[in-house]
C-alpha positions as CSV (number, residue, x, y, z in Angstrom):
1,M,0.0,-52.5,-21.4
2,V,-0.4,-50.3,-18.3
3,Q,-3.9,-50.2,-17.2
4,K,-5.4,-46.7,-16.6
5,R,-6.7,-45.8,-13.2
6,D,-10.2,-44.8,-12.5
7,Y,-10.7,-41.0,-13.4
8,Y,-12.8,-40.5,-10.2
9,E,-10.2,-42.2,-8.1
10,I,-7.5,-40.0,-9.6
11,L,-9.3,-36.8,-8.7
12,D,-10.6,-38.3,-5.4
13,V,-14.3,-37.3,-5.9
14,H,-17.5,-39.2,-5.7
15,R,-19.0,-40.5,-9.1
16,D,-21.9,-38.0,-8.5
17,A,-19.6,-35.0,-7.9
18,D,-20.7,-31.8,-9.6
19,E,-18.7,-29.7,-11.8
20,D,-17.5,-27.3,-9.3
21,E,-16.2,-30.2,-7.1
22,I,-14.4,-31.8,-10.0
23,K,-12.8,-28.5,-10.9
24,K,-11.7,-27.8,-7.2
25,A,-10.3,-31.4,-7.1
26,Y,-8.3,-30.9,-10.3
27,R,-7.0,-27.4,-9.3
28,K,-5.8,-28.9,-6.0
29,L,-3.7,-31.7,-7.9
30,A,-2.5,-29.4,-10.8
31,I,-0.9,-27.0,-8.4
32,K,0.7,-30.0,-6.5
33,Y,2.1,-31.5,-9.8
34,H,2.4,-28.9,-12.3
35,P,5.6,-29.1,-14.4
36,D,6.6,-25.3,-13.7
37,K,6.7,-26.2,-10.0
38,N,8.4,-29.6,-10.4
39,P,11.0,-28.9,-13.2
40,G,12.7,-32.3,-14.2
41,D,10.5,-34.4,-12.1
42,K,9.0,-37.0,-14.4
43,E,6.8,-38.6,-11.8
44,A,5.1,-35.3,-11.0
45,E,4.7,-34.6,-14.8
46,D,2.8,-37.9,-15.3
47,K,0.7,-37.2,-12.4
48,F,-0.2,-33.8,-13.7
49,K,-1.1,-35.4,-17.2
50,E,-3.1,-38.0,-15.5
51,A,-5.0,-35.5,-13.4
52,T,-5.7,-33.3,-16.6
53,E,-6.7,-36.1,-18.6
54,A,-9.2,-37.2,-15.8
55,Y,-10.6,-33.6,-15.5
56,D,-11.0,-33.2,-19.3
57,V,-13.1,-36.4,-19.4
58,L,-15.2,-35.5,-16.2
59,R,-15.9,-32.0,-17.2
60,T,-17.2,-32.8,-20.6
61,P,-20.9,-34.0,-20.2
62,E,-20.6,-36.2,-23.5
63,K,-17.3,-37.6,-22.5
64,R,-18.3,-38.3,-19.0
65,Q,-21.4,-40.0,-20.1
66,R,-19.5,-42.4,-22.2
67,Y,-16.9,-43.0,-19.5
68,D,-19.5,-43.7,-16.9
69,Q,-21.3,-46.1,-19.3
70,F,-18.3,-48.0,-20.9
71,G,-15.3,-46.9,-19.0
72,H,-11.9,-46.3,-20.6
73,A,-13.0,-48.3,-23.5
74,G,-15.7,-45.9,-24.4
75,L,-13.2,-43.1,-25.1
76,E,-10.8,-45.1,-27.3
77,G,-10.6,-44.3,-31.1
78,T,-12.9,-41.9,-32.8
79,A,-15.7,-44.1,-33.9
80,S,-18.0,-42.3,-31.4
81,G,-17.5,-39.0,-33.4
82,F,-16.2,-37.1,-30.5
83,D,-12.8,-35.5,-30.4
84,F,-11.0,-36.8,-27.3
85,G,-7.7,-34.6,-27.8
86,I,-6.9,-32.7,-24.8
87,D,-6.2,-28.9,-25.2
88,L,-4.0,-28.3,-22.2
89,D,-3.8,-24.5,-22.7
90,N,-7.5,-24.2,-22.7
91,I,-7.9,-26.3,-19.6
92,V,-5.0,-24.6,-17.6
93,N,-6.4,-21.2,-18.6
94,E,-10.0,-22.0,-17.7
95,V,-9.0,-23.3,-14.3
96,F,-6.0,-21.0,-13.3
97,G,-6.3,-17.9,-15.4
98,D,-2.7,-16.5,-15.8
99,V,-1.4,-18.1,-12.7
100,F,1.2,-20.2,-14.7
101,G,2.5,-17.4,-17.0
102,G,4.2,-19.9,-19.5
103,F,0.6,-21.1,-20.7
104,G,-2.0,-19.1,-22.5
105,R,-3.0,-19.3,-26.2
106,T,-2.5,-16.2,-28.4
107,Q,-3.4,-13.6,-25.7
108,R,-0.6,-11.5,-24.3
109,R,-1.4,-9.5,-21.4
110,P,0.8,-6.4,-21.2
111,K,2.0,-5.7,-17.8
112,Q,0.8,-2.8,-15.9
113,G,3.1,0.0,-14.8
114,R,4.6,-0.3,-11.3
115,S,3.0,1.8,-8.7
116,L,5.2,4.1,-6.9
117,Q,5.6,5.7,-3.4
118,Y,6.6,9.3,-2.7
119,P,7.1,10.6,0.8
120,L,6.3,14.2,1.2
121,E,7.4,16.2,4.3
122,I,5.3,19.1,5.3
123,S,5.0,21.4,8.5
124,L,2.3,21.4,11.0
125,E,1.4,24.7,9.7
126,D,0.7,23.3,6.4
127,A,-1.3,20.5,7.8
128,F,-3.4,23.2,9.6
129,N,-3.9,25.6,6.7
130,G,-3.8,23.2,3.7
131,K,-1.5,23.9,0.8
132,E,-0.9,23.3,-2.9
133,V,2.6,22.0,-3.5
134,T,4.5,20.8,-6.6
135,I,6.5,17.7,-6.4
136,E,8.9,16.2,-8.8
137,V,8.6,12.4,-9.3
138,P,11.0,10.2,-11.1
139,R,9.2,7.6,-13.0
140,I,9.4,5.5,-16.1
141,E,7.5,7.3,-19.1
142,T,6.7,6.6,-22.8
143,C,9.7,7.5,-24.9
144,S,8.9,10.7,-26.8
145,E,11.1,10.1,-29.7
146,C,9.5,6.7,-30.7
147,N,6.1,7.1,-28.9
148,G,6.8,3.9,-27.2
149,S,7.5,1.8,-30.4
150,G,11.0,1.3,-29.6
151,A,12.0,1.9,-33.2
152,E,14.1,4.6,-34.4
153,R,12.1,7.6,-36.1
154,G,11.2,6.7,-39.5
155,T,11.7,3.1,-39.2
156,T,8.9,0.5,-38.4
157,V,8.6,-2.4,-36.0
158,E,8.4,-5.7,-37.8
159,T,6.3,-8.8,-37.0
160,C,8.1,-11.5,-35.5
161,P,8.7,-14.2,-38.3
162,Q,8.8,-17.2,-35.8
163,C,5.6,-16.7,-34.1
164,Y,3.8,-14.5,-36.7
165,G,3.0,-11.9,-34.1
166,R,1.3,-14.2,-31.8
167,G,4.1,-14.0,-29.2
168,Q,3.7,-17.7,-28.3
169,V,4.9,-20.8,-29.9
170,I,3.0,-24.1,-29.7
171,Q,4.7,-27.4,-28.4
172,S,2.9,-30.8,-28.7
173,Q,3.6,-33.7,-26.4
174,G,1.4,-36.4,-27.4
175,F,-2.2,-35.5,-27.0
176,F,-1.2,-32.6,-25.0
177,T,-0.5,-29.0,-26.7
178,M,1.3,-26.2,-24.9
179,S,2.2,-22.7,-25.8
180,R,5.2,-21.0,-24.5
181,P,6.7,-17.4,-25.1
182,C,8.5,-17.0,-28.4
183,P,12.1,-17.3,-27.8
184,R,13.0,-15.0,-30.8
185,C,10.6,-11.8,-29.6
186,R,10.4,-12.9,-26.2
187,G,6.6,-12.9,-26.2
188,A,6.3,-9.4,-27.8
189,G,5.2,-10.6,-31.2
190,E,7.2,-8.0,-32.7
191,I,10.9,-7.3,-33.6
192,V,12.8,-4.1,-33.6
193,Q,15.5,-3.9,-36.3
194,N,16.5,-0.4,-35.6
195,P,16.3,0.5,-32.0
196,C,15.5,4.1,-31.0
197,R,18.6,5.9,-29.9
198,N,16.7,7.8,-27.1
199,C,15.5,4.7,-25.3
200,S,17.7,1.9,-26.7
201,G,14.6,0.3,-28.2
202,H,12.7,-0.2,-24.9
203,G,10.0,2.2,-25.6
204,R,10.3,3.7,-22.2
205,I,12.5,6.0,-20.5
206,R,13.4,7.3,-16.9
207,A,12.3,10.9,-16.5
208,K,11.2,13.5,-13.8
209,R,7.8,14.7,-13.9
210,E,6.3,17.8,-11.9
211,L,2.9,17.1,-10.5
212,K,0.7,19.5,-8.5
213,L,-1.0,18.2,-5.3
214,K,-3.5,19.9,-2.9
215,I,-2.9,19.1,0.7
216,D,-6.1,19.1,2.7
217,K,-6.6,20.8,6.0
218,G,-6.2,18.3,8.9
219,V,-4.0,15.6,7.2
220,H,-2.2,13.5,9.9
221,N,1.3,11.9,9.8
222,G,1.2,8.8,7.4
223,F,-1.9,10.2,5.4
224,E,-1.8,8.8,2.0
225,Y,-2.9,10.4,-1.4
226,R,-3.3,8.0,-4.4
227,L,-2.8,9.6,-7.7
228,R,-4.3,7.2,-10.4
229,G,-2.1,6.5,-13.5
230,Q,0.8,8.6,-12.3
231,G,3.3,5.8,-11.5
232,D,5.4,4.1,-14.1
233,V,3.9,3.7,-17.5
234,G,2.6,0.2,-18.7
235,A,4.1,-1.7,-21.3
236,Q,2.4,-2.2,-24.7
237,D,-0.6,0.2,-23.8
238,A,-1.1,-1.4,-20.5
239,P,-2.4,1.0,-17.8
240,S,0.1,3.1,-15.9
241,G,0.8,2.3,-12.1
242,D,-0.5,4.7,-9.3
243,L,1.6,7.2,-7.3
244,L,1.2,7.0,-3.5
245,V,2.1,10.2,-1.6
246,V,2.6,9.5,2.0
247,I,2.4,12.6,4.3
248,Q,5.1,13.2,6.8
249,I,4.6,16.1,9.2
250,K,7.9,17.4,10.7
251,P,8.0,17.8,14.5
252,H,7.1,21.4,15.7
253,E,9.2,23.4,18.3
254,R,6.2,24.5,20.3
255,F,3.1,22.2,19.7
256,S,2.8,18.4,19.8
257,R,-0.2,16.7,18.2
258,D,-2.8,14.2,19.9
259,G,-5.4,13.3,17.2
260,N,-7.2,16.6,16.4
261,D,-6.0,18.3,19.6
262,L,-2.8,20.4,20.0
263,I,-0.7,20.4,23.1
264,T,1.5,23.4,24.2
265,A,3.0,24.8,27.4
266,A,2.9,28.2,29.2
267,K,4.6,29.5,32.4
268,I,2.8,31.8,34.8
269,S,3.8,33.2,38.0
270,F,2.7,31.8,41.5
271,V,0.6,34.9,42.1
272,Q,-1.2,34.3,38.7
273,A,-1.5,30.7,39.7
274,S,-3.0,31.7,43.1
275,L,-5.4,34.5,42.2
276,G,-6.1,33.5,38.6
277,S,-5.1,35.6,35.4
278,T,-5.9,36.0,31.7
279,I,-2.8,35.5,29.7
280,E,-2.0,35.5,25.9
281,I,-0.5,32.4,24.2
282,N,0.3,31.6,20.7
283,S,-1.6,29.2,18.5
284,L,-1.4,28.1,14.8
285,D,-4.3,30.4,14.4
286,G,-2.6,33.6,16.0
287,P,-2.7,34.9,19.6
288,Q,-5.3,33.7,22.0
289,K,-6.6,34.6,25.4
290,L,-6.3,31.9,28.1
291,N,-8.3,32.3,31.2
292,V,-6.3,30.7,34.2
293,P,-8.5,29.8,37.1
294,A,-7.5,30.8,40.6
295,G,-5.9,28.0,42.4
296,T,-4.2,26.5,39.3
297,Q,-1.5,24.1,40.2
298,Y,1.7,23.1,38.6
299,G,1.1,20.6,35.7
300,D,-2.6,21.5,35.2
301,Q,-4.1,21.7,31.7
302,V,-6.3,24.4,30.5
303,R,-8.3,23.7,27.3
304,I,-9.3,26.3,24.7
305,H,-12.0,24.7,22.7
306,G,-11.9,24.8,18.8
307,K,-8.3,26.1,18.6
308,G,-6.6,22.8,17.7
309,M,-6.2,21.0,14.4
310,P,-9.0,21.2,11.8
311,K,-10.6,17.9,11.5
312,Y,-10.0,16.3,7.9
313,R,-12.9,17.4,5.5
314,S,-14.9,18.9,8.2
315,S,-15.7,22.5,9.5
316,S,-14.9,21.6,13.2
317,Y,-11.6,21.8,15.1
318,G,-10.0,19.9,17.9
319,D,-9.0,21.8,21.1
320,L,-5.7,23.6,22.2
321,I,-4.5,22.2,25.5
322,V,-2.1,24.4,27.5
323,Q,0.0,22.4,30.0
324,I,0.7,25.0,33.0
325,G,4.1,25.5,34.5
326,I,4.6,27.9,37.4
327,E,7.8,30.1,37.6
328,T,9.4,30.6,41.1
329,P,10.7,34.1,41.7
330,T,14.3,34.7,42.0
331,N,16.3,37.7,43.6
332,L,13.7,38.7,46.0
333,N,14.2,42.2,47.4
334,E,13.7,42.6,51.2
335,Q,10.1,43.7,51.1
336,Q,9.2,40.8,48.7
337,R,10.8,38.3,51.2
338,K,9.0,39.7,54.1
339,L,5.5,39.5,52.4
340,L,6.2,36.0,51.5
341,E,7.2,35.1,55.0
342,H,4.2,36.9,56.3
343,F,2.1,34.8,54.1
344,A,3.7,31.7,55.2
345,E,2.9,32.7,58.8
346,L,-0.7,33.1,57.9
347,Q,-0.7,29.6,56.3
348,D,0.8,28.4,59.7
349,E,3.9,27.4,57.6
350,S,7.5,27.8,58.9
351,V,10.0,28.6,56.1
352,E,12.7,26.8,58.1
353,S,10.7,23.8,58.9
354,E,11.5,20.5,57.2
355,H,7.6,20.2,56.6
356,K,7.0,20.8,52.8
357,G,4.4,23.3,52.6
358,F,3.1,25.5,49.7
359,W,6.4,27.1,48.8
360,D,8.4,24.0,49.1
361,K,6.2,22.1,46.9
362,L,6.3,25.0,44.4
363,F,10.2,25.1,44.5
364,Q,10.4,21.4,44.2
365,H,8.0,21.5,41.2
366,D,10.4,24.4,39.6
367,D,13.3,22.2,40.2
368,D,11.8,19.2,38.6
369,D,10.9,21.5,35.6
370,K,14.4,22.6,35.2
371,K,15.6,18.9,35.2
């Protein structure tokens, strides 16, 4: 006769360990040696049973008291009036919940529907103004012909004769009892003798559903809308999954975006840059007046406050940032050329010199811009 090991030694806990310590120690061993994780490994199965037996005794105050007082001898037979059989289902469910899907008594937890992701491309103008859109989403829905039963209209679903509707069958191994999904109904507890022709007995079909969605002002690229319950329908009245709509904003030909600011470009003449000017530029909110200060240089940025993107769920706006480019005049007539040469003389600059003065820099910037 093989001598049993000490239960405290098996779980590697002190003799004064509390219930939480014992449960934690058992969980660690059960995960390591569980038969589902070690199929066909007899040694692992024996260690799992050994740990479960130890846990069952030490978690139960009456059994633990008798074991501490009399050892293994105190648990032999039924003279004590206690039932020392081990309900493995109860223990595993208590410690792991539904981590090991093959266990579980008669509860069948229907699977929630799958959540879906839907990319929605919108324009920058849509993100600026907000918009209501209609999207068409492919998803799994309840079959309208059989209302999800899977049975042809006019017929009924029958209770599985093997598991009597429980969806589980009991298997005993010595003093262990386990429950597994019924092989006949595959855990459903019901059998469809006359499958619905519309869904082939599945109770669900793939369909396209139109949904309305309000796009808020100020949404950014990658913004997500979660529509609860608009994903695939769940099995056996389980909740449906969600629909995650992911916003994708198309690149704009005139504007780029930096947070809530919009960036655009405008070209002015060198006279406007030198003397200052007021020009008109386009924004997403219509034409805007832009005051260009005197002495503006190529590449300078002029900001128009409050004419950028609206801030999400706020009454305020970002700014419109205008990057200034300076156009160099071409095809000068004789009078224009003389005036420029005279200006160069006043600036003490020679147009024939290799020294890069005001105009040289200006032409250089223009050349760089064309590149």
